[in-house]
PyMOL Python script that loads the backbone (N, CA, C, O; Angstrom):
from pymol import cmd

cmd.read_pdbstr("""\
ATOM      1  N   MET A   1      15.158   6.124   0.285  1.00  0.00           N
ATOM      2  CA  MET A   1      15.014   4.699  -0.007  1.00  0.00           C
ATOM      3  C   MET A   1      13.284   5.394   0.601  1.00  0.00           C
ATOM      4  O   MET A   1      12.372   5.314  -0.222  1.00  0.00           O
ATOM      5  N   LEU A   2      13.016   5.914   1.752  1.00  0.00           N
ATOM      6  CA  LEU A   2      11.924   5.686   2.684  1.00  0.00           C
ATOM      7  C   LEU A   2      11.093   6.548   1.492  1.00  0.00           C
ATOM      8  O   LEU A   2       9.981   6.074   1.260  1.00  0.00           O
ATOM      9  N   ARG A   3      11.421   7.618   0.783  1.00  0.00           N
ATOM     10  CA  ARG A   3      10.662   8.079  -0.158  1.00  0.00           C
ATOM     11  C   ARG A   3      10.098   7.153  -0.942  1.00  0.00           C
ATOM     12  O   ARG A   3       8.990   6.653  -0.750  1.00  0.00           O
ATOM     13  N   GLY A   4      10.811   6.920  -1.795  1.00  0.00           N
ATOM     14  CA  GLY A   4      10.744   5.707  -2.887  1.00  0.00           C
ATOM     15  C   GLY A   4       9.370   4.651  -2.217  1.00  0.00           C
ATOM     16  O   GLY A   4       8.254   4.472  -2.703  1.00  0.00           O
ATOM     17  N   VAL A   5       9.863   4.183  -1.173  1.00  0.00           N
ATOM     18  CA  VAL A   5       8.998   3.050  -0.326  1.00  0.00           C
ATOM     19  C   VAL A   5       7.755   3.637  -0.015  1.00  0.00           C
ATOM     20  O   VAL A   5       6.762   2.972  -0.309  1.00  0.00           O
ATOM     21  N   HIS A   6       7.544   5.063   0.672  1.00  0.00           N
ATOM     22  CA  HIS A   6       6.462   5.582   0.758  1.00  0.00           C
ATOM     23  C   HIS A   6       5.466   5.439  -0.457  1.00  0.00           C
ATOM     24  O   HIS A   6       4.313   5.006  -0.471  1.00  0.00           O
ATOM     25  N   SER A   7       6.290   5.955  -1.519  1.00  0.00           N
ATOM     26  CA  SER A   7       5.555   6.640  -2.662  1.00  0.00           C
ATOM     27  C   SER A   7       5.036   5.170  -3.326  1.00  0.00           C
ATOM     28  O   SER A   7       4.082   5.380  -4.075  1.00  0.00           O
ATOM     29  N   ALA A   8       5.338   4.009  -3.268  1.00  0.00           N
ATOM     30  CA  ALA A   8       5.193   3.014  -3.392  1.00  0.00           C
ATOM     31  C   ALA A   8       3.944   2.505  -3.069  1.00  0.00           C
ATOM     32  O   ALA A   8       3.001   2.089  -3.743  1.00  0.00           O
ATOM     33  N   THR A   9       4.261   2.700  -1.280  1.00  0.00           N
ATOM     34  CA  THR A   9       2.863   2.159  -0.331  1.00  0.00           C
ATOM     35  C   THR A   9       1.665   2.663  -1.040  1.00  0.00           C
ATOM     36  O   THR A   9       0.700   2.029  -1.466  1.00  0.00           O
ATOM     37  N   VAL A  10       1.967   4.152  -1.089  1.00  0.00           N
ATOM     38  CA  VAL A  10       0.587   4.817  -1.235  1.00  0.00           C
ATOM     39  C   VAL A  10       0.094   4.654  -2.609  1.00  0.00           C
ATOM     40  O   VAL A  10      -1.014   5.158  -2.787  1.00  0.00           O
ATOM     41  N   ILE A  11       0.715   3.988  -3.793  1.00  0.00           N
ATOM     42  CA  ILE A  11       0.263   3.581  -5.042  1.00  0.00           C
ATOM     43  C   ILE A  11      -0.380   2.046  -5.131  1.00  0.00           C
ATOM     44  O   ILE A  11      -1.282   1.584  -5.830  1.00  0.00           O
ATOM     45  N   LEU A  12       0.576   1.397  -4.008  1.00  0.00           N
ATOM     46  CA  LEU A  12      -0.541  -0.195  -4.202  1.00  0.00           C
ATOM     47  C   LEU A  12      -1.599  -0.035  -3.126  1.00  0.00           C
ATOM     48  O   LEU A  12      -2.435  -0.928  -2.987  1.00  0.00           O
ATOM     49  N   SER A  13      -1.624   1.403  -2.101  1.00  0.00           N
ATOM     50  CA  SER A  13      -2.922   0.894  -1.112  1.00  0.00           C
ATOM     51  C   SER A  13      -3.781   1.570  -1.922  1.00  0.00           C
ATOM     52  O   SER A  13      -4.977   1.396  -1.685  1.00  0.00           O
ATOM     53  N   SER A  14      -3.406   2.483  -3.046  1.00  0.00           N
ATOM     54  CA  SER A  14      -4.911   2.771  -3.674  1.00  0.00           C
ATOM     55  C   SER A  14      -5.199   2.017  -4.436  1.00  0.00           C
ATOM     56  O   SER A  14      -6.410   1.959  -4.650  1.00  0.00           O
ATOM     57  N   MET A  15      -4.546   1.321  -5.019  1.00  0.00           N
ATOM     58  CA  MET A  15      -4.725   0.248  -6.214  1.00  0.00           C
ATOM     59  C   MET A  15      -5.499  -0.872  -5.344  1.00  0.00           C
ATOM     60  O   MET A  15      -6.533  -1.393  -5.761  1.00  0.00           O
ATOM     61  N   THR A  16      -4.791  -1.269  -3.836  1.00  0.00           N
ATOM     62  CA  THR A  16      -5.712  -2.489  -3.196  1.00  0.00           C
ATOM     63  C   THR A  16      -7.070  -2.100  -2.662  1.00  0.00           C
ATOM     64  O   THR A  16      -8.016  -2.848  -2.415  1.00  0.00           O
ATOM     65  N   ARG A  17      -6.990  -0.850  -2.537  1.00  0.00           N
ATOM     66  CA  ARG A  17      -8.475  -0.567  -1.579  1.00  0.00           C
ATOM     67  C   ARG A  17      -9.667  -0.857  -3.152  1.00  0.00           C
ATOM     68  O   ARG A  17     -10.845  -0.993  -2.821  1.00  0.00           O
ATOM     69  N   LYS A  18      -9.535  -0.897  -3.881  1.00  0.00           N
ATOM     70  CA  LYS A  18     -10.362  -1.196  -4.833  1.00  0.00           C
ATOM     71  C   LYS A  18     -10.469  -2.951  -4.768  1.00  0.00           C
ATOM     72  O   LYS A  18     -11.514  -3.602  -4.779  1.00  0.00           O
ATOM     73  N   LEU A  19      -9.216  -3.425  -4.705  1.00  0.00           N
ATOM     74  CA  LEU A  19      -9.666  -5.105  -4.500  1.00  0.00           C
ATOM     75  C   LEU A  19      -9.933  -5.377  -3.233  1.00  0.00           C
ATOM     76  O   LEU A  19     -11.036  -5.802  -2.888  1.00  0.00           O
ATOM     77  N   ASP A  20      -8.707  -5.106  -2.200  1.00  0.00           N
ATOM     78  CA  ASP A  20      -9.580  -5.997  -0.641  1.00  0.00           C
ATOM     79  C   ASP A  20      -8.483  -4.488   0.463  1.00  0.00           C
ATOM     80  O   ASP A  20      -7.320  -4.083   0.480  1.00  0.00           O
ATOM     81  N   SER A  21      -9.649  -4.200   1.114  1.00  0.00           N
ATOM     82  CA  SER A  21      -9.209  -3.215   2.602  1.00  0.00           C
ATOM     83  C   SER A  21      -8.054  -4.314   2.998  1.00  0.00           C
ATOM     84  O   SER A  21      -6.854  -4.068   2.876  1.00  0.00           O
ATOM     85  N   ASN A  22      -8.473  -5.316   3.394  1.00  0.00           N
ATOM     86  CA  ASN A  22      -7.533  -6.555   4.343  1.00  0.00           C
ATOM     87  C   ASN A  22      -5.970  -6.331   3.585  1.00  0.00           C
ATOM     88  O   ASN A  22      -4.885  -6.102   4.120  1.00  0.00           O
ATOM     89  N   THR A  23      -6.250  -6.461   2.430  1.00  0.00           N
ATOM     90  CA  THR A  23      -4.760  -6.478   1.571  1.00  0.00           C
ATOM     91  C   THR A  23      -4.115  -5.054   1.608  1.00  0.00           C
ATOM     92  O   THR A  23      -2.896  -5.158   1.743  1.00  0.00           O
ATOM     93  N   ALA A  24      -4.469  -3.971   1.544  1.00  0.00           N
ATOM     94  CA  ALA A  24      -4.025  -2.873   1.991  1.00  0.00           C
ATOM     95  C   ALA A  24      -3.463  -2.494   3.127  1.00  0.00           C
ATOM     96  O   ALA A  24      -2.501  -1.726   3.118  1.00  0.00           O
ATOM     97  N   ARG A  25      -4.130  -3.113   4.566  1.00  0.00           N
ATOM     98  CA  ARG A  25      -3.800  -3.292   5.415  1.00  0.00           C
ATOM     99  C   ARG A  25      -2.355  -3.984   5.760  1.00  0.00           C
ATOM    100  O   ARG A  25      -1.534  -3.491   6.533  1.00  0.00           O
ATOM    101  N   LEU A  26      -2.184  -5.280   5.008  1.00  0.00           N
ATOM    102  CA  LEU A  26      -1.017  -6.300   5.051  1.00  0.00           C
ATOM    103  C   LEU A  26       0.185  -5.182   4.638  1.00  0.00           C
ATOM    104  O   LEU A  26       1.131  -4.959   5.392  1.00  0.00           O
ATOM    105  N   ILE A  27       0.047  -4.647   3.598  1.00  0.00           N
ATOM    106  CA  ILE A  27       1.017  -3.711   2.716  1.00  0.00           C
ATOM    107  C   ILE A  27       1.536  -2.866   3.766  1.00  0.00           C
ATOM    108  O   ILE A  27       2.697  -2.760   4.161  1.00  0.00           O
ATOM    109  N   ILE A  28       0.483  -2.280   4.153  1.00  0.00           N
ATOM    110  CA  ILE A  28       0.991  -0.831   5.477  1.00  0.00           C
ATOM    111  C   ILE A  28       1.576  -1.547   6.713  1.00  0.00           C
ATOM    112  O   ILE A  28       2.365  -0.947   7.443  1.00  0.00           O
ATOM    113  N   LEU A  29       1.300  -2.489   6.896  1.00  0.00           N
ATOM    114  CA  LEU A  29       1.907  -3.265   7.808  1.00  0.00           C
ATOM    115  C   LEU A  29       3.724  -3.786   7.472  1.00  0.00           C
ATOM    116  O   LEU A  29       4.728  -3.647   8.171  1.00  0.00           O
ATOM    117  N   LEU A  30       3.527  -4.411   6.097  1.00  0.00           N
ATOM    118  CA  LEU A  30       5.057  -4.859   5.574  1.00  0.00           C
ATOM    119  C   LEU A  30       5.485  -3.578   5.617  1.00  0.00           C
ATOM    120  O   LEU A  30       6.643  -3.303   5.304  1.00  0.00           O
TER     121      LEU A  30
END
""", "prot")
cmd.dss("prot")
cmd.show_as("cartoon", "prot")
cmd.util.cbc("prot")
cmd.orient("prot")
């Protein structure tokens, strides 16, 4: 599960970087 969550977080973070850095921080915290 950890690998799947980590990979998903990396993909989301890479996408959110274009939208908003703050959103990426929230995803990392979650």
